[in-house]
C-alpha positions, 0 to 999 in steps of 0.5 A, spaced: 513 545 251 520 548 250 525 543 250 533 544 251 537 544 245 543 541 248 548 541 253 551 548 254 556 546 260 559 543 266 561 547 272 564 544 278 569 546 283 576 544 283 582 545 288 586 548 282 581 551 276 586 554 272 591 548 272 585 543 271 582 547 265 589 547 262 590 539 263 583 538 259 586 543 254 592 539 253 590 532 254 583 532 251 582 538 247 577 542 251 578 549 251 578 553 257 571 557 258 572 564 255 574 570 259 574 575 254 571 576 247 578 573 243 578 566 247 574 561 243 570 556 247 570 549 246 565 547 240 563 540 240 561 535 234 554 534 234 552 527 236 549 523 242 549 526 249 547 521 254 543 524 261 543 519 266 542 519 273 545 513 277 543 510 283 546 513 289 549 506 291 552 505 284 558 502 283 559 504 276 564 509 278 567 511 285 563 512 291 566 518 293 564 522 287 558 525 285 559 525 277 563 522 272 564 525 265 563 521 259 566 524 252 565 521 245 571 520 241 572 518 234 578 513 235 578 510 242 585 507 240 588 513 238 586 517 244 588 511 249 595 511 245 595 519 246 594 519 253 598 513 255 604 517 252 603 523 256 603 518 262 595 518 264 593 511 266 587 508 262 583 503 265 576 499 264 577 498 257 570 495 255 565 494 249 558 494 249 555 491 243 551 496 239 553 501 244 560 502 243 567 502 246 569 505 253 575 506 257 576 510 263 581 515 266 582 520 271 583 528 271 589 530 276 584 531 281 581 524 281 575 526 277 573 520 273 572 520 265 569 515 261 571 515 254 566 513 249 567 511 241 560 510 239 558 504 235 558 505 228 
């Protein structure tokens, strides 16, 4: 059986696609999707990727959202400091033993983003 090799992209609707792509670039370091051969795509570091469908009635993230992005970070404290200095609200800071530390932010269109520093 053939298996997929990794996560190739995440595609979603936005009211302001260009502005939102720039927000992700400016605050999380994610290059916008290339539109020509000169543009560099976002290349991730290898590591764990969790694929987890949740129950329709989960309270882990807002009921009016069908997805939540989760990004691995190397230093959650430094990322939180960087985001707060850009006036981005950080919430839901927590730790799960053996799994790692977490924090939550939202992009300008209200999409939930979980930041995860895996346990070492």
